[in-house]
C-alpha positions as CSV (number, residue, x, y, z in Angstrom):
1,M,-15.3,87.0,13.4
2,V,-12.2,85.4,14.8
3,A,-14.0,84.7,18.1
4,R,-16.8,83.0,16.2
5,K,-14.4,80.7,14.3
6,M,-12.6,79.8,17.5
7,C,-15.9,79.0,19.2
8,G,-16.8,76.8,16.3
9,L,-13.5,75.0,16.3
10,A,-13.8,74.4,20.1
11,L,-17.2,72.8,19.6
12,L,-16.0,70.7,16.8
13,A,-13.1,69.4,18.9
14,L,-15.4,68.7,21.9
15,A,-17.8,66.8,19.7
16,S,-14.9,64.7,18.2
17,M,-13.7,63.8,21.7
18,I,-17.1,62.7,22.8
19,A,-17.6,60.6,19.6
20,V,-14.2,58.9,20.0
21,T,-14.7,58.2,23.7
22,G,-18.2,56.7,23.0
23,C,-16.8,54.3,20.5
24,N,-14.6,52.7,23.1
25,S,-17.5,52.1,25.6
26,S,-18.6,48.7,24.3
27,G,-17.6,45.8,26.6
28,T,-14.8,43.4,25.7
29,G,-16.0,40.5,27.6
30,G,-18.7,37.9,26.8
31,G,-21.3,39.2,29.3
32,A,-24.7,40.4,28.3
33,N,-23.5,41.8,25.0
34,G,-22.7,38.3,23.7
35,G,-19.4,36.8,22.8
36,T,-16.5,38.9,21.5
37,V,-15.9,38.6,17.8
38,G,-12.9,36.4,17.2
39,A,-12.6,35.5,20.9
40,T,-9.4,33.7,21.6
41,G,-9.6,32.7,25.3
42,A,-9.1,29.1,26.3
43,A,-12.8,28.7,27.4
44,S,-14.0,30.1,24.1
45,N,-11.8,27.7,22.1
46,T,-12.9,24.7,24.1
47,S,-16.6,25.6,23.9
48,T,-16.5,26.4,20.2
49,V,-14.6,23.2,19.3
50,S,-16.9,21.1,21.5
51,A,-20.0,22.6,20.0
52,I,-18.8,21.9,16.5
53,E,-17.6,18.4,17.3
54,G,-21.0,17.6,18.8
55,K,-22.9,18.9,15.7
56,I,-20.6,16.9,13.4
57,K,-21.1,13.7,15.4
58,A,-24.9,14.2,15.5
59,D,-25.2,14.7,11.7
60,T,-26.0,11.4,10.1
61,S,-24.8,12.5,6.7
62,L,-21.3,12.6,8.1
63,T,-21.3,8.9,9.3
64,G,-18.1,7.1,8.4
65,T,-15.9,10.3,8.4
66,D,-12.8,11.1,10.4
67,I,-13.0,14.8,11.1
68,K,-10.8,16.6,13.6
69,V,-11.7,20.1,14.7
70,K,-9.1,22.6,15.8
71,Q,-9.2,26.3,16.6
72,E,-6.4,28.9,16.4
73,G,-7.5,32.4,17.2
74,A,-10.8,33.0,15.4
75,T,-10.2,30.4,12.7
76,I,-11.5,26.8,12.9
77,S,-9.7,24.2,10.9
78,L,-11.1,20.9,9.8
79,E,-8.7,18.0,9.2
80,G,-9.2,14.3,8.4
81,T,-11.0,12.4,5.7
82,V,-14.5,12.3,4.3
83,N,-16.1,10.1,1.6
84,S,-17.5,12.8,-0.7
85,I,-17.4,16.5,-1.6
86,A,-20.9,16.8,-0.1
87,Q,-19.6,15.6,3.2
88,K,-16.7,18.1,3.0
89,D,-19.1,20.9,2.3
90,K,-21.5,19.8,5.0
91,A,-18.8,19.8,7.6
92,E,-17.7,23.3,6.6
93,Q,-21.4,24.5,6.8
94,I,-21.7,23.1,10.3
95,V,-18.7,25.2,11.4
96,T,-20.0,28.3,9.8
97,D,-23.4,27.9,11.4
98,A,-21.9,27.2,14.8
99,Q,-19.7,30.3,14.6
100,K,-22.8,32.4,13.7
101,E,-24.8,30.9,16.5
102,L,-22.0,31.8,19.0
103,K,-21.7,35.3,17.5
104,Q,-18.1,34.7,16.4
105,Q,-16.2,35.8,13.4
106,V,-16.7,33.2,10.7
107,G,-13.5,31.6,9.5
108,V,-13.0,28.0,8.3
109,M,-9.9,26.3,6.9
110,N,-11.3,23.2,5.3
111,N,-8.4,20.8,5.0
112,L,-10.5,17.7,4.7
113,T,-9.4,15.2,2.1
114,I,-11.8,13.0,0.2
115,K,-11.1,9.3,0.3
116,E,-10.4,7.7,-3.0
117,S,-13.0,5.1,-4.0
118,G,-11.7,1.7,-4.8
119,G,-13.5,1.7,-8.2
120,A,-12.3,1.6,-11.7
121,G,-8.8,2.5,-12.7
122,G,-5.5,0.9,-13.6
123,G,-4.3,0.0,-10.2
124,S,-1.2,-2.1,-9.4
125,K,-1.2,-5.9,-9.8
């Protein structure tokens, strides 16, 4: 009976070691498995920011905006000014879509400010 329990424990320990070792076998580089989630290398930052900037400039609904794209770690931040809430939301959506296309962790800090319109109001004389 004791020998049977010891054999069972030994098999359980062996199976646990195989399972844990197998979890570590996925690659950490970009390679054929795609980009690393939350990649932080310089090339990754540059290509992600460039891709997002290109998509923002190509989007005609964002004409007249001043949007700066920055990346720190896996988070993209948007800074600058837009003319409406719709433009602010559209810029954020472009970032999210680009991160998904590049198989990166999605993270956006949308610090865009909306320009005040020069319409009604009690302004200064």
